[in-house]
C-alpha angles and dihedrals in degrees: 000000000000119000112284120236120199115207111204091192094049091234094161100183099050131078112243134193124253093241094109091045092050092050090053093048091049091048092051091047092059097038094044092192112079129063121229092255089056089060099047114082112244093242094063124090126208114241114219141164096043092308097309097113137038115202121211098201094153095055132089107210124216119188137177118201132185120198125183094214139094134169112285135170135222127185124184121196131159095346091312125112127198115201115191114187137174118241103255126024098207121106126184118210125194114197133191115185135176126176105305096350127089135177129186142181122191130190140177101242120220097207099078118092095238088067096050097075094085091145093062102035106016126238125302124196128181146160137180142185131202141174134188147190119211122185135168094286108355128065132180130193131186126185141178122196137171130186130181128191127039139175138208103259094195096046090144090067090062101033113045091191093058116113134185107280095032118113114271121232102275136206104195092166097050107119128194121194126177140179111187142166143186127206115191143172128206112207097198112070090196091063112085114216087177091062089061102032106036108005090231088126138033127224108228102178132037113263143142138209142200106239120185117190139188112216123191133178138179112196139168126208109193129176103203095182113145112265120240135175090269105044143056134199136207137218123190128192113198138184118192129184124181133183111209133190115200143166125207131184134192118202111199111213096185139320095312110013127077144165120219133187145152147135145218142209122211143180132186149127135286118200115193137184112197124194119194112199131199133163093272107021149044120204120191126196133176131203140167120208137182113243127206120198138177133174139179129195136186137166151140130241149180116225111183128169094268110000123053138169141171145185124210138178120206131189119193137175129186118180139172139159118232111245116266093001141086091236114122120198113202134176110193122169144157116197142169130225129200123184137178127183149164134217115228127192105268116240112257092236091055092049094050092045093053092044089056091061106105094214093071099039 
């Protein structure tokens, strides 16, 4: 890492000498008791990478995010499309981040009006947990999610008598479970992935970076509807791995405001085991398909010393053709994200515990 400059006057866009830093180091050398972070006031960032990044190592970051997006499915076969959606597209994410660590819980809230039409679309419940590690170049994310309860969004295509206001065809026992991860590498050390992902840093100068990622996901889609003599159900177990190549850029408008955008293309494999169940039989099939994916993302944000917020729009498409069939599975979505957060003074015990971890020293 490049030499760290500490600016006692918080002048983020000017080069400063190391005098203040040297005085602190000398003071700690003679006292022998306090760490450097004990000496720096909590409202001062550390300027690194030739003034491109400001680190907030003495802050514990709390963030609330709303996203109008949930997992949905679309299958196209012989000029017919099946669209299976959850009831309610709003997710609420609660984040707690510190330095290179991040933790998150996400839920489908029941207080928004789009989730109160249980009669028409059935009830959807869901929860998820995630954690992440974010270093100078490398970052790693792991997530678990589960969602129960879906409906057929285009019911009118399958029931000519259906009218707006009538109940949709519902799948209350359709369960989705997922364990996923992303491993990525940012080639430009002057580009802060933390500024965008965890808000534990701030981008001070405009810069971009090539960021390849490897995304992997194991997920189960299981219709647990009770079997009768006239119906059948399916359960699929799927493993997906995608290699993505992306470029992202942050344009700094002034000290606090920025615009960020980028996109990625990816290709990989999806291996699936599908079990079709009836009262008297179980039929298993296996297939492996190539998957193509692209996404684009853009937004604007405010990143002050304590308070920060941002608004982003993301478009994403994942598509594959089932082996030896004309069936096309496609997951296409455009969603918006709004987040607000605040930086609190990190507890001394937390700071000293993290500083004692060899991987960051």
